[in-house]
C-alpha positions in Angstrom: -1.6 9.8 -11.2 -2.6 13.0 -9.2 -3.2 16.1 -11.2 -0.8 19.2 -10.3 -0.5 22.9 -11.5 2.0 24.4 -13.8 2.8 28.1 -13.3 5.0 30.1 -15.9 7.9 32.5 -15.0 10.3 34.5 -17.3 12.8 31.9 -16.7 11.0 28.7 -16.2 8.0 27.1 -14.7 6.7 26.1 -11.3 5.4 22.8 -10.5 3.0 22.9 -7.4 0.1 20.7 -6.2 -3.3 21.8 -6.2 -4.8 23.0 -2.8 -2.9 23.5 0.4 -1.0 20.2 0.5 2.2 22.4 -0.4 4.8 20.6 -2.9 6.8 22.9 -5.2 9.4 22.2 -7.9 10.8 24.7 -10.2 12.0 23.8 -13.8 14.5 26.2 -15.3 14.1 26.7 -19.3 18.0 26.1 -19.7 18.2 22.8 -18.0 19.1 19.7 -20.3 16.0 17.8 -21.0 16.6 14.9 -19.1 17.2 16.8 -15.9 13.7 18.5 -16.3 12.2 15.0 -16.8 13.9 13.8 -13.6 13.0 16.5 -11.5 9.2 16.3 -13.1 9.4 12.5 -12.3 10.5 13.1 -8.6 7.7 15.7 -8.2 5.1 13.4 -9.7 6.3 10.7 -7.3 6.2 13.3 -4.2 2.9 14.0 -4.9 1.6 11.1 -3.5 3.3 11.8 -0.4 0.6 13.9 1.0 -1.7 11.3 1.6 1.0 9.0 3.3 2.3 12.1 5.6 -1.5 12.8 7.0 -2.1 8.9 7.3 1.3 8.8 9.7 0.2 12.0 11.5 -3.2 10.2 12.3 -1.6 7.2 13.2 1.2 8.6 15.6 -0.7 11.3 17.2 -4.7 11.1 16.3 -4.4 14.4 14.6 -6.5 15.0 11.2 -5.0 17.3 8.8 -7.2 19.5 7.0 -6.4 22.5 4.6 -2.5 22.0 5.0 -3.3 22.9 8.8 -1.1 20.9 11.5 -1.3 20.9 15.3 1.9 19.2 16.2 5.1 20.3 17.9 8.5 19.4 16.4 8.9 16.1 18.1 5.3 14.9 17.5 6.0 15.7 13.7 9.3 14.1 13.7 7.6 10.9 15.1 5.0 10.8 12.5 7.7 11.6 9.6 10.1 9.2 10.9 7.3 6.1 10.7 7.4 6.7 6.8 10.1 4.5 5.3 12.7 6.6 3.4 11.7 9.9 5.6 14.6 11.1 7.8 15.1 14.3 9.9 18.0 16.5 8.8 17.9 19.9 10.4 15.8 22.3 12.6 16.2 26.0 12.0 14.6 29.1 13.8 13.8 32.1 11.9 12.3 35.5 12.6 10.5 38.0 10.1 9.7 41.5 11.1 8.7 44.8 9.0 5.9 46.2 7.6 3.7 45.1 4.6 0.1 43.9 3.2 -1.0 40.5 4.4 -0.2 39.5 0.6 3.4 40.8 0.9 3.9 39.1 4.1 2.6 36.0 2.9 4.9 36.4 -0.2 8.1 37.3 1.6 7.4 34.0 3.7 7.4 31.9 0.7 10.2 33.6 -1.3 12.4 32.8 2.0 11.0 29.5 2.3 11.4 28.5 -1.7 14.4 30.5 -2.3 16.6 27.8 -2.7 14.6 26.3 -5.7 15.6 29.5 -7.8 12.3 30.6 -9.3 10.7 33.8 -8.9 7.5 33.4 -6.5 5.5 36.4 -7.9 3.8 34.5 -10.2 2.5 32.1 -7.8 1.1 34.9 -5.5 -2.5 34.4 -6.1 -2.2 30.5 -5.5 -0.3 31.2 -2.3 -2.7 33.8 -1.2 -5.5 31.6 -1.7 -4.0 28.4 -0.2 -2.8 30.2 3.0 -6.3 32.0 3.3 -7.4 28.3 3.8 -4.8 27.3 6.2 -5.7 30.4 8.1 -9.5 29.7 8.0 -8.6 26.3 9.4 -6.6 27.8 12.3 -9.1 30.0 13.2 -11.6 27.1 13.8 -8.9 25.2 16.0 -7.7 25.6 19.2 -4.0 26.1 19.1 -2.4 25.2 22.9 1.2 24.7 21.7 2.1 24.6 18.1 0.8 24.7 14.6 2.1 24.7 11.3 1.8 23.5 7.6 4.3 21.0 5.5 5.9 22.2 2.4 7.3 19.7 0.0 10.4 20.7 -2.3 12.1 19.0 -5.3 15.5 20.5 -5.7 18.6 19.7 -7.6 21.7 18.8 -6.2 24.4 20.8 -7.7 27.1 19.4 -10.0 25.5 16.0 -9.9 21.9 17.4 -11.1 20.1 14.7 -9.0 16.7 15.3 -7.7 16.5 15.6 -4.0 12.9 15.3 -2.1 12.6 17.2 1.0 9.7 18.2 3.3 9.7 21.2 5.6 7.5 21.4 8.6 7.4 25.2 9.4 5.4 25.9 12.6 5.3 28.4 15.5 3.6 28.9 18.7 0.1 29.8 20.0 0.9 33.5 20.1 2.0 33.6 16.5 -1.6 31.7 15.7 -3.4 34.5 17.5 -1.5 37.2 15.0 -1.9 34.8 12.0 -5.7 34.7 12.2 -6.2 38.6 12.9 -5.5 39.7 9.5 -7.6 38.2 6.4 -4.7 36.8 3.9 -6.3 39.1 1.0 -5.9 42.2 2.8 -4.0 45.4 1.2 -3.8 47.3 4.5 -0.2 47.7 5.5 0.5 46.2 9.2 3.7 45.9 11.5 4.8 42.1 12.0 7.1 40.4 14.0 7.0 36.9 14.5 9.1 33.6 14.7 8.6 30.2 13.3 10.9 27.1 13.3 11.8 24.7 10.1 12.3 21.1 10.9 13.8 19.6 7.6 13.1 16.0 6.4 14.7 14.3 3.3 12.9 11.7 1.9 14.4 8.8 -0.2 12.0 6.9 -2.0 12.3 3.0 -1.4 12.5 0.7 -4.0 
């Protein structure tokens, strides 16, 4: 069984994959024990999906995924994901973020937006997120982005009322223009800078096949 990390908050705990194969679940302290157990089980099952997704990307596009860095547009990513049994595209949405902040703050705000549906405070994850996005940034810097670049974020959420775990993956990607900005400021920088960037989220639900 792949190992994972646990980060505590005031109201619960994050489960997250080591490294930049981003996968997250949040367990509320006041959830019933059986719900916590089912979410943990779904998270542990999803840990193995990173290898399957990377293999699917390699098979369908010839691209190697290193340090969470993908060089795929949405159709190419969807082709790879659809080749995995139980995986299907559910939505594609565009977002824009702008303002002034430090690189650490921008990174934290980005993950707060992406992981907001899980309900946990991302502040305790900031050191981990900053380090791992630094690896994605370094890989971006070493690559030539001519079309799209992005990273994949897996999440285990809980369906309201039914309390059933739901496994989803979000391919968060942007343009080559954003790549130029992304690599220009070190992830750990504490200097304020203005920012204005757009990104797209392609969401996929995964139902493990029995």
